[in-house]
Backbone as CSV, one residue per row, in Angstrom:
resi,resn,N_x,N_y,N_z,CA_x,CA_y,CA_z,C_x,C_y,C_z
1,UNK,141.345,176.500,82.652,140.490,177.679,82.571,140.888,178.515,81.353
2,UNK,139.875,178.916,80.576,140.136,179.734,79.399,140.573,181.138,79.803
3,UNK,141.592,181.636,79.109,141.981,183.017,79.298,140.886,183.929,78.745
4,UNK,140.690,185.114,79.355,139.606,186.012,78.894,139.673,186.340,77.413
5,UNK,140.879,186.577,76.869,140.974,186.923,75.451,140.602,185.740,74.560
6,UNK,140.906,184.512,75.030,140.524,183.322,74.270,139.016,183.160,74.275
7,UNK,138.418,183.314,75.444,136.963,183.203,75.562,136.263,184.235,74.682
8,UNK,136.758,185.447,74.683,136.160,186.511,73.868,136.245,186.177,72.382
9,UNK,137.405,185.675,71.950,137.581,185.305,70.543,136.619,184.200,70.142
10,UNK,136.523,183.159,70.968,135.645,182.036,70.649,134.186,182.470,70.587
11,UNK,133.775,183.328,71.500,132.387,183.797,71.499,132.092,184.619,70.254
12,UNK,133.066,185.406,69.792,132.887,186.162,68.559,132.751,185.233,67.365
13,UNK,133.346,184.065,67.459,133.273,183.086,66.376,132.014,182.233,66.435
14,UNK,131.137,182.491,67.390,129.866,181.790,67.459,129.798,180.652,68.449
15,UNK,130.839,180.464,69.251,130.821,179.417,70.268,130.009,179.874,71.480
16,UNK,129.365,178.934,72.136,128.849,179.115,73.488,129.759,178.299,74.398
17,UNK,130.425,178.949,75.315,131.371,178.272,76.190,130.642,177.644,77.362
18,UNK,131.116,176.482,77.771,130.508,175.709,78.848,131.585,175.407,79.883
19,UNK,131.388,175.892,81.088,132.362,175.629,82.140,133.717,176.210,81.784
20,UNK,134.772,175.512,82.200,136.122,176.048,82.047,136.859,175.540,80.816
21,UNK,136.310,174.534,80.093,137.078,173.989,78.970,136.232,173.348,77.874
22,UNK,134.918,173.568,77.873,134.047,172.949,76.878,133.340,174.020,76.048
23,UNK,132.786,173.594,74.925,132.111,174.545,74.065,131.135,173.879,73.115
24,UNK,130.197,174.684,72.619,129.154,174.259,71.686,129.112,175.279,70.552
25,UNK,128.879,174.796,69.348,128.681,175.699,68.215,127.706,175.049,67.251
26,UNK,126.786,175.852,66.710,125.848,175.295,65.740,126.589,174.879,64.480
27,UNK,126.336,173.673,64.055,126.915,173.175,62.813,126.211,173.832,61.622
28,UNK,126.964,174.068,60.569,126.393,174.584,59.320,125.217,173.735,58.868
29,UNK,125.333,172.421,59.042,124.293,171.527,58.531,123.073,171.471,59.443
30,UNK,123.235,171.820,60.699,122.060,171.973,61.564,121.198,173.112,61.041
31,UNK,121.829,174.208,60.678,121.098,175.357,60.125,120.487,175.008,58.775
32,UNK,121.262,174.304,57.933,120.751,173.918,56.629,119.547,172.983,56.743
33,UNK,119.621,172.091,57.713,118.511,171.165,57.928,117.247,171.906,58.329
34,UNK,117.406,172.895,59.183,116.251,173.672,59.637,115.655,174.507,58.516
35,UNK,116.499,175.213,57.789,116.011,176.195,56.815,115.718,175.606,55.444
36,UNK,116.468,174.566,55.063,116.346,174.064,53.697,116.144,172.558,53.618
37,UNK,115.988,171.907,54.778,115.772,170.455,54.837,116.904,169.697,54.150
38,UNK,118.140,170.180,54.347,119.332,169.539,53.781,120.211,169.067,54.932
39,UNK,120.377,167.761,55.057,121.175,167.219,56.144,122.624,167.030,55.755
40,UNK,123.467,166.790,56.752,124.897,166.584,56.525,125.151,165.183,55.983
41,UNK,126.402,164.944,55.616,126.729,163.629,55.071,126.582,162.534,56.117
42,UNK,126.714,162.860,57.403,126.502,161.841,58.443,125.042,161.421,58.479
43,UNK,124.141,162.343,58.220,122.736,161.973,58.105,122.542,161.064,56.895
44,UNK,123.161,161.424,55.795,123.018,160.642,54.561,123.608,159.241,54.720
45,UNK,124.792,159.153,55.318,125.461,157.856,55.452,124.878,157.012,56.585
46,UNK,124.690,157.640,57.749,124.455,156.877,58.978,123.060,157.045,59.586
47,UNK,122.288,158.012,59.090,120.905,158.114,59.526,120.639,158.997,60.725
48,UNK,121.642,159.765,61.200,121.370,160.699,62.285,120.573,161.890,61.735
49,UNK,119.888,162.625,62.605,119.155,163.822,62.194,120.010,165.054,62.445
50,UNK,120.369,165.777,61.388,121.260,166.930,61.536,120.671,167.999,62.442
51,UNK,119.343,168.183,62.403,118.743,169.245,63.214,118.598,168.843,64.677
52,UNK,118.878,167.579,64.990,118.793,167.123,66.380,120.166,166.670,66.885
53,UNK,121.205,167.238,66.290,122.573,166.876,66.628,123.245,168.010,67.390
54,UNK,123.834,167.676,68.517,124.611,168.619,69.319,126.078,168.483,68.942
55,UNK,126.667,169.552,68.386,128.090,169.573,68.058,128.826,170.256,69.202
56,UNK,129.673,169.500,69.898,130.326,170.047,71.084,131.721,169.474,71.252
57,UNK,132.440,170.042,72.205,133.754,169.540,72.566,134.001,169.752,74.051
58,UNK,134.641,168.793,74.717,135.059,169.004,76.104,136.451,169.616,76.196
59,UNK,137.049,169.937,75.049,138.419,170.485,75.015,138.457,171.600,73.974
60,UNK,137.846,172.723,74.301,137.602,173.749,73.294,138.882,174.397,72.777
61,UNK,139.947,174.399,73.557,141.200,175.003,73.059,142.416,174.173,73.441
62,UNK,142.238,172.853,73.462,143.335,171.956,73.834,143.531,170.895,72.763
63,UNK,144.739,170.855,72.205,145.082,169.837,71.218,146.589,169.649,71.214
64,UNK,147.007,168.463,70.787,148.438,168.150,70.736,148.973,168.089,69.310
65,UNK,148.147,168.531,68.339,148.585,168.629,66.951,148.343,170.052,66.447
66,UNK,149.004,170.383,65.365,148.806,171.687,64.734,148.518,171.518,63.258
67,UNK,147.554,170.682,62.918,147.298,170.296,61.529,147.086,171.509,60.629
68,UNK,147.775,171.508,59.497,147.660,172.618,58.562,146.237,172.773,58.041
69,UNK,145.501,171.669,57.909,144.161,171.712,57.335,143.066,172.051,58.349
70,UNK,143.439,172.210,59.611,142.451,172.517,60.658,141.922,173.941,60.462
71,UNK,140.597,174.091,60.500,140.017,175.419,60.278,139.980,176.253,61.553
72,UNK,140.440,175.677,62.691,140.398,176.406,63.953,141.602,177.340,64.094
73,UNK,141.437,178.337,64.943,142.545,179.209,65.319,143.378,178.480,66.367
74,UNK,144.615,178.159,66.038,145.459,177.356,66.925,146.363,178.203,67.820
75,UNK,146.228,179.517,67.748,147.117,180.385,68.524,146.933,180.174,70.024
76,UNK,145.762,179.650,70.412,145.454,179.526,71.837,145.414,178.077,72.299
77,UNK,145.950,177.154,71.479,145.959,175.750,71.882,146.687,175.582,73.217
78,UNK,146.101,174.805,74.107,146.752,174.441,75.355,147.058,172.959,75.370
79,UNK,147.927,172.550,76.259,148.353,171.145,76.336,147.655,170.376,77.452
80,UNK,147.066,171.073,78.423,146.428,170.383,79.535,145.238,171.167,80.042
81,UNK,144.271,170.462,80.660,143.047,171.110,81.113,143.120,171.603,82.549
82,UNK,144.053,171.078,83.334,144.047,171.402,84.762,142.871,170.714,85.435
83,UNK,142.207,171.406,86.336,141.037,170.837,87.011,139.878,170.751,86.023
84,UNK,139.251,169.576,85.923,138.228,169.363,84.895,136.827,169.461,85.477
85,UNK,135.879,169.807,84.609,134.485,169.971,85.004,133.766,168.621,85.049
86,UNK,132.667,168.609,85.772,131.846,167.414,85.933,131.169,167.044,84.608
87,UNK,131.191,165.779,84.205,130.610,165.366,82.920,129.120,165.671,82.797
88,UNK,128.357,165.396,83.856,126.919,165.666,83.800,126.660,167.157,83.632
89,UNK,127.442,167.975,84.306,127.324,169.429,84.161,127.613,169.838,82.714
90,UNK,128.679,169.294,82.122,129.026,169.644,80.741,127.892,169.288,79.799
91,UNK,127.303,168.101,79.974,126.222,167.678,79.081,125.006,168.584,79.240
92,UNK,124.585,168.818,80.468,123.388,169.634,80.689,123.576,171.055,80.169
93,UNK,124.729,171.635,80.434,124.975,173.001,79.989,125.178,173.069,78.477
94,UNK,125.706,172.022,77.885,125.850,171.985,76.428,124.484,171.919,75.754
95,UNK,123.586,171.106,76.308,122.229,171.032,75.771,121.518,172.374,75.909
96,UNK,121.727,173.040,77.046,121.124,174.360,77.252,121.696,175.377,76.268
97,UNK,122.993,175.309,76.032,123.629,176.224,75.083,123.090,175.996,73.676
98,UNK,122.884,174.733,73.302,122.320,174.427,71.989,120.926,175.025,71.850
99,UNK,120.107,174.868,72.880,118.755,175.427,72.823,118.801,176.943,72.673
100,UNK,119.728,177.591,73.387,119.847,179.044,73.298,120.270,179.473,71.894
101,UNK,121.206,178.759,71.317,121.680,179.101,69.978,120.587,178.918,68.928
102,UNK,119.671,177.979,69.172,118.610,177.695,68.208,117.347,178.511,68.457
103,UNK,117.284,179.218,69.556,116.045,179.905,69.931,115.621,180.935,68.886
104,UNK,116.594,181.567,68.254,116.268,182.591,67.274,115.633,182.066,66.003
105,UNK,115.673,180.748,65.785,115.084,180.180,64.580,113.574,179.965,64.721
106,UNK,113.070,180.073,65.937,111.615,179.976,66.115,110.966,181.203,65.492
107,UNK,110.009,180.975,64.655,109.351,182.089,63.980,109.996,182.482,62.671
108,UNK,111.165,181.912,62.350,111.788,182.172,61.063,110.866,181.631,59.962
109,UNK,110.527,182.454,58.979,109.584,181.993,57.948,110.097,180.824,57.122
110,UNK,111.395,180.586,57.151,111.967,179.481,56.394,112.103,178.202,57.219
111,UNK,111.670,178.245,58.483,111.826,177.107,59.381,110.451,176.618,59.836
112,UNK,110.162,175.350,59.572,108.893,174.771,60.013,108.880,174.670,61.532
113,UNK,107.781,175.094,62.151,107.706,175.120,63.608,107.887,173.735,64.210
114,UNK,107.294,172.707,63.604,107.424,171.369,64.175,108.873,170.881,64.123
115,UNK,109.592,171.259,63.075,110.990,170.861,63.000,111.827,171.617,64.013
116,UNK,111.528,172.906,64.195,112.244,173.676,65.219,112.002,173.071,66.596
117,UNK,110.785,172.666,66.878,110.470,172.069,68.177,111.271,170.794,68.390
118,UNK,111.515,170.039,67.328,112.309,168.815,67.449,113.748,169.104,67.839
119,UNK,114.265,170.291,67.481,115.654,170.612,67.828,115.859,170.656,69.332
120,UNK,114.783,170.887,70.090,114.900,170.933,71.538,115.009,169.546,72.159
121,UNK,114.833,168.520,71.349,114.985,167.136,71.795,116.177,166.534,71.051
122,UNK,117.375,166.858,71.507,118.598,166.355,70.879,118.618,164.833,70.954
123,UNK,119.062,164.201,69.872,119.146,162.749,69.833,120.563,162.248,69.576
124,UNK,121.471,163.176,69.238,122.815,162.756,68.852,123.831,163.782,69.322
125,UNK,124.986,163.309,69.786,126.066,164.188,70.220,127.302,163.888,69.383
126,UNK,127.772,164.901,68.658,129.012,164.799,67.886,130.120,165.458,68.706
127,UNK,131.006,164.635,69.251,132.099,165.128,70.097,133.282,165.353,69.175
128,UNK,133.258,166.516,68.500,134.189,166.674,67.377,134.473,168.122,67.012
129,UNK,133.957,169.052,67.724,133.956,170.447,67.287,135.353,171.030,67.125
130,UNK,136.173,170.900,68.133,137.517,171.453,68.114,138.330,170.804,69.222
131,UNK,139.654,170.903,69.146,140.490,170.294,70.164,140.533,168.774,70.042
132,UNK,141.211,168.136,71.000,141.321,166.681,71.038,140.576,166.160,72.265
133,UNK,139.388,165.550,72.079,138.526,165.199,73.215,139.104,164.175,74.176
134,UNK,140.048,163.346,73.720,140.611,162.351,74.636,141.514,162.988,75.689
135,UNK,141.757,164.281,75.608,142.512,164.979,76.643,141.629,165.283,77.865
136,UNK,140.322,165.126,77.719,139.394,165.285,78.849,139.390,163.996,79.649
137,UNK,139.861,164.054,80.861,140.126,162.838,81.638,138.864,162.132,82.118
138,UNK,137.711,162.782,82.047,136.462,162.142,82.470,135.568,161.821,81.272
139,UNK,136.191,161.576,80.152,135.453,161.276,78.929,134.542,160.052,79.070
140,UNK,134.970,158.942,79.699,134.046,157.808,79.841,132.758,158.184,80.576
141,UNK,132.882,159.003,81.603,131.689,159.423,82.341,130.784,160.294,81.485
142,UNK,131.385,161.099,80.624,130.573,161.931,79.735,129.804,161.068,78.740
143,UNK,130.474,160.070,78.160,129.782,159.158,77.252,128.649,158.425,77.964
144,UNK,128.910,158.005,79.196,127.872,157.308,79.964,126.667,158.217,80.192
145,UNK,126.916,159.486,80.499,125.824,160.429,80.726,124.991,160.609,79.460
146,UNK,125.652,160.663,78.314,124.933,160.773,77.044,124.069,159.543,76.800
147,UNK,124.650,158.368,76.991,123.927,157.136,76.697,122.776,156.912,77.667
148,UNK,122.947,157.353,78.911,121.855,157.224,79.878,120.639,158.045,79.461
149,UNK,120.856,159.100,78.685,119.756,159.928,78.188,119.268,159.452,76.818
150,UNK,119.771,158.326,76.350,119.334,157.789,75.080,119.947,158.474,73.875
151,UNK,121.062,159.177,74.065,121.716,159.884,72.979,122.776,159.002,72.333
152,UNK,122.838,159.010,71.020,123.941,158.356,70.335,125.136,159.308,70.313
153,UNK,126.338,158.743,70.231,127.554,159.549,70.300,128.516,159.167,69.189
154,UNK,129.054,160.180,68.520,130.159,160.009,67.585,131.354,160.736,68.185
155,UNK,132.401,160.007,68.480,133.630,160.583,69.036,134.693,160.615,67.959
156,UNK,135.237,161.810,67.703,136.290,161.984,66.697,137.602,162.276,67.412
157,UNK,138.619,161.465,67.125,139.905,161.614,67.795,141.035,161.568,66.776
158,UNK,142.150,162.193,67.136,143.334,162.097,66.274,144.149,160.839,66.563
159,UNK,143.694,160.034,67.508,144.294,158.721,67.729,145.610,158.706,68.484
160,UNK,145.970,159.812,69.124,147.280,159.891,69.772,147.246,159.528,71.254
161,UNK,146.064,159.132,71.744,145.949,158.717,73.149,145.368,157.301,73.218
162,UNK,146.117,156.295,72.772,145.565,154.935,72.718,145.138,154.396,74.079
163,UNK,145.849,154.761,75.141,145.470,154.248,76.463,144.077,154.742,76.856
164,UNK,143.775,155.990,76.531,142.439,156.526,76.821,141.388,155.715,76.075
165,UNK,141.628,155.443,74.808,140.663,154.680,74.011,140.523,153.254,74.529
166,UNK,141.627,152.661,74.949,141.589,151.291,75.469,140.761,151.202,76.748
167,UNK,140.738,152.295,77.511,140.048,152.298,78.803,138.633,152.859,78.738
168,UNK,138.166,153.260,77.557,136.825,153.829,77.454,135.766,152.795,77.812
169,UNK,134.923,153.140,78.739,133.808,152.291,79.143,132.717,153.199,79.716
170,UNK,131.658,153.441,78.926,131.328,152.791,77.662,132.116,153.381,76.492
171,UNK,132.053,152.656,75.378,132.577,153.170,74.129,131.524,154.054,73.460
172,UNK,131.930,154.976,72.588,130.944,155.759,71.847,130.169,154.876,70.882
173,UNK,129.030,155.370,70.425,128.264,154.647,69.415,129.096,154.423,68.173
174,UNK,129.888,155.433,67.811,130.747,155.337,66.640,132.043,156.089,66.937
175,UNK,133.157,155.437,66.676,134.475,155.999,66.977,135.206,156.316,65.685
176,UNK,135.539,157.597,65.527,136.308,158.051,64.374,137.773,158.216,64.767
177,UNK,138.675,157.716,63.926,140.098,157.992,64.090,140.595,158.633,62.794
178,UNK,141.143,159.829,62.919,141.664,160.529,61.748,143.062,160.023,61.419
179,UNK,143.223,159.538,60.203,144.531,159.129,59.690,144.807,160.040,58.497
180,UNK,145.529,161.121,58.765,145.691,162.183,57.769,146.967,162.043,56.957
181,UNK,147.702,160.967,57.152,148.954,160.787,56.417,149.227,159.301,56.243
182,UNK,149.826,158.922,55.123,150.129,157.509,54.891,151.440,157.066,55.511
183,UNK,152.256,158.020,55.974,153.543,157.672,56.576,153.987,158.775,57.525
184,UNK,155.013,158.505,58.290,155.431,159.428,59.346,155.972,160.739,58.787
185,UNK,156.686,160.700,57.686,157.263,161.928,57.135,156.173,162.920,56.746
186,UNK,155.124,162.448,56.077,154.018,163.337,55.705,153.262,163.786,56.951
187,UNK,153.098,162.896,57.916,152.432,163.236,59.172,153.136,164.399,59.866
188,UNK,154.446,164.337,59.936,155.209,165.397,60.599,155.028,166.730,59.876
189,UNK,154.954,166.696,58.563,154.833,167.919,57.771,153.434,168.496,57.806
190,UNK,152.426,167.634,57.773,151.038,168.072,57.637,150.340,168.277,58.969
191,UNK,150.645,167.425,59.952,149.918,167.465,61.230,150.675,168.195,62.336
192,UNK,151.945,168.466,62.148,152.750,169.245,63.085,152.528,168.819,64.537
193,UNK,152.823,167.562,64.873,152.640,167.093,66.255,153.535,167.851,67.214
194,UNK,153.042,168.017,68.442,153.763,168.775,69.455,154.835,167.958,70.160
195,UNK,154.868,166.641,69.889,155.929,165.801,70.438,156.366,164.812,69.363
196,UNK,157.419,164.052,69.639,157.943,163.101,68.669,157.285,161.729,68.770
197,UNK,156.280,161.604,69.619,155.700,160.285,69.888,154.332,160.079,69.243
198,UNK,153.784,161.107,68.611,152.386,161.037,68.217,152.135,160.037,67.079
199,UNK,153.026,159.932,66.114,152.835,158.939,65.055,152.855,157.526,65.640
200,UNK,153.800,157.260,66.532,153.865,155.948,67.174,152.576,155.674,67.951
201,UNK,152.053,156.692,68.640,150.809,156.522,69.374,149.643,156.234,68.430
202,UNK,149.614,156.916,67.287,148.559,156.659,66.312,148.626,155.221,65.808
203,UNK,149.823,154.720,65.541,149.961,153.339,65.096,149.461,152.370,66.176
204,UNK,149.714,152.688,67.425,149.215,151.857,68.519,147.691,151.855,68.539
205,UNK,147.096,153.013,68.273,145.640,153.094,68.209,145.090,152.239,67.079
206,UNK,145.720,152.288,65.909,145.248,151.485,64.780,145.258,149.997,65.125
207,UNK,146.283,149.561,65.841,146.363,148.161,66.234,145.392,147.814,67.364
208,UNK,144.960,148.822,68.096,143.984,148.618,69.172,142.566,148.451,68.629
209,UNK,142.253,149.106,67.526,140.877,149.194,67.051,140.158,147.858,66.899
210,UNK,140.808,146.788,66.413,140.065,145.525,66.283,139.479,145.012,67.592
211,UNK,140.035,145.419,68.712,139.553,144.923,70.006,138.418,145.758,70.580
212,UNK,138.078,146.865,69.951,137.045,147.763,70.479,135.694,147.411,69.881
213,UNK,134.756,147.055,70.733,133.455,146.554,70.301,132.486,147.711,70.074
214,UNK,132.752,148.459,69.009,131.858,149.530,68.597,132.039,149.753,67.112
215,UNK,131.248,150.619,66.531,131.387,150.962,65.113,132.613,151.853,64.946
216,UNK,133.513,151.461,64.058,134.799,152.151,63.920,134.920,152.742,62.518
217,UNK,135.421,153.982,62.489,135.572,154.704,61.228,136.992,155.230,61.132
218,UNK,137.631,155.002,59.996,138.892,155.669,59.687,138.572,156.838,58.774
219,UNK,139.033,158.020,59.154,138.820,159.204,58.317,140.145,159.647,57.715
220,UNK,140.182,159.708,56.393,141.339,160.255,55.696,141.002,161.689,55.273
221,UNK,141.634,162.654,55.927,141.474,164.054,55.549,142.486,164.347,54.448
222,UNK,141.993,164.597,53.241,142.847,164.604,52.054,143.137,166.030,51.592
223,UNK,144.427,166.341,51.493,144.898,167.674,51.135,145.766,167.548,49.890
224,UNK,145.340,168.168,48.797,146.102,168.078,47.560,147.488,168.695,47.758
225,UNK,148.476,168.017,47.234,149.845,168.476,47.378,150.550,167.915,48.596
226,UNK,149.795,167.207,49.473,150.376,166.637,50.694,150.144,165.134,50.810
227,UNK,148.880,164.716,50.760,148.615,163.324,51.126,147.650,162.587,50.210
228,UNK,147.256,163.182,49.089,146.383,162.482,48.147,147.233,161.521,47.325
229,UNK,146.724,160.332,47.117,147.501,159.275,46.471,148.039,158.316,47.514
230,UNK,149.036,157.528,47.136,149.657,156.561,48.052,148.615,155.595,48.637
231,UNK,147.711,155.153,47.765,146.624,154.307,48.254,147.123,153.006,48.875
232,UNK,148.191,152.454,48.352,148.706,151.204,48.898,149.205,151.399,50.333
233,UNK,149.834,152.541,50.613,150.288,152.820,51.974,149.110,152.999,52.926
234,UNK,148.101,153.738,52.459,146.899,153.899,53.285,146.228,152.547,53.524
235,UNK,146.160,151.727,52.499,145.506,150.422,52.637,146.207,149.563,53.677
236,UNK,147.536,149.637,53.725,148.271,148.866,54.729,147.914,149.314,56.135
237,UNK,147.729,150.608,56.322,147.318,151.113,57.635,145.873,150.727,57.938
238,UNK,144.982,150.937,56.971,143.563,150.658,57.186,143.314,149.186,57.474
239,UNK,144.078,148.312,56.830,143.887,146.884,57.022,144.186,146.417,58.430
240,UNK,144.975,147.181,59.166,145.294,146.825,60.551,144.116,147.075,61.494
241,UNK,143.150,147.892,61.073,142.140,148.405,61.998,140.870,147.570,62.057
242,UNK,140.556,146.845,60.974,139.290,146.125,60.843,138.087,147.053,60.986
243,UNK,138.287,148.339,60.678,137.191,149.310,60.790,136.067,148.969,59.822
244,UNK,134.844,149.207,60.263,133.698,148.965,59.397,133.626,149.960,58.250
245,UNK,134.106,151.187,58.495,133.934,152.259,57.528,135.240,153.027,57.331
246,UNK,135.421,153.524,56.128,136.509,154.460,55.821,135.871,155.648,55.112
247,UNK,136.106,156.834,55.641,135.640,158.054,54.998,136.827,158.755,54.336
248,UNK,136.719,159.007,53.058,137.730,159.762,52.309,137.162,161.158,52.102
249,UNK,137.698,162.109,52.852,137.090,163.447,52.946,138.067,164.504,52.466
250,UNK,137.642,165.313,51.521,138.502,166.345,50.968,138.597,167.573,51.856
251,UNK,139.793,168.109,51.957,140.017,169.372,52.666,139.244,170.507,51.982
252,UNK,138.708,171.409,52.819,138.020,172.599,52.324,138.747,173.836,52.848
253,UNK,138.969,174.781,51.989,139.749,175.983,52.284,138.881,176.987,53.047
254,UNK,138.773,176.796,54.365,137.937,177.654,55.195,138.664,177.987,56.487
255,UNK,138.130,178.975,57.203,138.632,179.321,58.526,140.105,179.686,58.522
256,UNK,140.763,179.361,59.633,142.172,179.711,59.804,143.093,178.911,58.900
257,UNK,142.588,177.811,58.339,143.440,177.037,57.430,143.838,177.854,56.205
258,UNK,143.098,178.897,55.899,143.426,179.739,54.746,144.738,180.488,54.945
259,UNK,145.180,180.586,56.202,146.465,181.224,56.473,147.629,180.240,56.345
260,UNK,147.318,178.941,56.219,148.364,177.915,56.171,148.442,177.230,54.811
261,UNK,147.311,177.174,54.114,147.226,176.472,52.844,146.616,177.403,51.798
262,UNK,146.479,176.912,50.578,145.900,177.698,49.498,144.658,176.998,48.962
263,UNK,143.904,177.730,48.186,142.721,177.139,47.559,143.100,175.927,46.704
264,UNK,144.306,175.963,46.154,144.766,174.858,45.325,144.971,173.560,46.077
265,UNK,145.007,173.617,47.406,145.157,172.401,48.197,143.844,171.645,48.360
266,UNK,142.731,172.223,47.875,141.445,171.527,47.940,141.344,170.530,46.792
267,UNK,141.262,169.243,47.074,141.071,168.270,45.988,139.635,168.327,45.468
268,UNK,139.473,168.150,44.182,138.130,168.081,43.604,137.442,166.798,44.060
269,UNK,136.117,166.780,43.924,135.410,165.557,44.287,135.801,164.414,43.345
270,UNK,136.083,164.741,42.099,136.513,163.706,41.159,137.819,163.069,41.634
271,UNK,138.711,163.887,42.182,139.976,163.356,42.688,139.744,162.497,43.932
272,UNK,138.826,162.921,44.793,138.481,162.126,45.977,137.866,160.795,45.557
273,UNK,136.996,160.853,44.556,136.353,159.620,44.082,137.386,158.649,43.504
274,UNK,138.327,159.173,42.723,139.356,158.302,42.141,140.236,157.691,43.222
275,UNK,140.628,158.512,44.206,141.409,158.003,45.337,140.641,156.894,46.049
276,UNK,139.361,157.133,46.298,138.538,156.187,47.047,138.389,154.871,46.302
277,UNK,138.213,154.937,44.997,138.070,153.722,44.199,139.336,152.875,44.263
278,UNK,140.488,153.530,44.146,141.756,152.793,44.213,141.991,152.234,45.611
279,UNK,141.654,153.024,46.641,141.831,152.546,48.014,140.914,151.363,48.307
280,UNK,139.669,151.455,47.874,138.724,150.357,48.101,139.244,149.056,47.500
281,UNK,139.779,149.137,46.293,140.326,147.944,45.645,141.525,147.404,46.425
282,UNK,142.363,148.308,46.919,143.581,147.881,47.616,143.272,147.245,48.966
283,UNK,142.241,147.742,49.671,141.960,147.258,51.022,140.823,146.238,51.057
284,UNK,140.123,146.054,49.921,139.066,145.062,49.858,137.737,145.527,50.416
285,UNK,137.467,146.824,50.335,136.194,147.389,50.794,135.328,147.747,49.586
286,UNK,134.061,148.071,49.850,133.141,148.521,48.815,133.033,150.039,48.828
287,UNK,132.929,150.637,47.643,132.565,152.060,47.558,131.054,152.111,47.733
288,UNK,130.624,152.584,48.900,129.216,152.455,49.284,128.383,153.692,48.939
289,UNK,128.952,154.893,49.130,128.134,156.095,48.982,129.057,157.300,48.842
290,UNK,128.472,158.442,48.489,129.238,159.671,48.382,128.313,160.868,48.527
291,UNK,128.872,161.992,48.968,128.150,163.258,49.023,129.066,164.300,48.394
292,UNK,128.740,164.684,47.192,129.654,165.529,46.427,129.829,166.892,47.063
293,UNK,128.764,167.486,47.608,128.873,168.825,48.174,129.846,168.850,49.351
294,UNK,130.006,167.727,50.040,130.940,167.628,51.162,132.271,166.990,50.765
295,UNK,132.415,166.641,49.495,133.644,166.031,48.994,134.046,164.822,49.836
296,UNK,133.115,163.916,50.003,133.373,162.748,50.836,132.815,161.499,50.178
297,UNK,133.568,160.416,50.291,133.159,159.107,49.785,133.258,158.115,50.940
298,UNK,132.252,157.257,51.065,132.207,156.251,52.124,132.564,154.880,51.564
299,UNK,133.534,154.237,52.196,133.865,152.839,51.921,133.380,152.008,53.099
300,UNK,132.883,150.818,52.811,132.436,149.927,53.875,132.998,148.534,53.650
301,UNK,133.154,147.820,54.755,133.433,146.392,54.641,132.278,145.726,53.922
302,UNK,132.535,144.727,53.112,131.437,144.036,52.431,130.388,143.521,53.431
303,UNK,129.129,143.824,53.127,128.042,143.340,53.963,127.706,144.181,55.167
304,UNK,128.424,145.282,55.392,128.172,146.134,56.548,127.156,147.211,56.201
305,UNK,126.176,147.414,57.075,125.124,148.418,56.877,125.512,149.694,57.626
306,UNK,125.645,150.836,56.939,126.039,152.061,57.613,124.985,152.653,58.539
307,UNK,123.706,152.513,58.198,122.658,153.181,58.972,122.621,152.634,60.394
308,UNK,122.513,153.548,61.341,122.331,153.145,62.737,120.986,152.493,62.921
309,UNK,120.914,151.530,63.799,119.623,150.899,64.110,118.715,151.924,64.763
310,UNK,117.457,151.905,64.404,116.500,152.866,64.942,116.281,152.614,66.425
């Protein structure tokens, strides 16, 4: 259960809270899609519709890492959820919260009415907003509820709960694992794990990935001065996963991360592109696409199509 001061803080930050441990927040790119017809890089790479995407989390203030590059306020991080809410309830209330957050865009002169109406028919769920979603013990049931409604799901995890991932049934449409460091020493400095076992758990997850029958993505969150470079080390880790996609994504100096890092820790897109080119050569992937405004480059296995099937 969220403490009252935590709930108040999150609501001031634009979250709609759902039940005792979940939350929804409008993505910047959902708003951009509505007002300016500009979609996020996931729309560009994978074909989802940004204006029909629900950005949510079943663990709004629970995580086992304290990553320096995280834009969230970590002062209220918890380690456990206690009694958990029903998955169907979380989904229904999250969809309702999304509709409420978008209601004010109806009648906006910069928003086409037909596009606004489409926002009420969500087609995609990004389980990635904040916290670590694998800490929600009924995650498989939540994924099942999404898929039963015909929704695609992208699950983003820090990879520290391999047993949860091994037991997921169903699997998400696309599974992201963040690999923010090429070795344990940098991981300890940059990700600030709450226990001494998290790097080992992440390595177990990387070795698990080849057995998971879904679309798999490795995300490298790149912070200048900490983890940019060392492409050969990253390639050794990535090669263990057999992931279809690797996203090389530059850190952006926003939110609470500004209290931990400096503007100088943001790598330029040129630096991300150079890193990606060297990594692609080292791991044997193709440089498939890029979105400069998001400082992200997509690598794919040869012959793999990023777009989701219609």
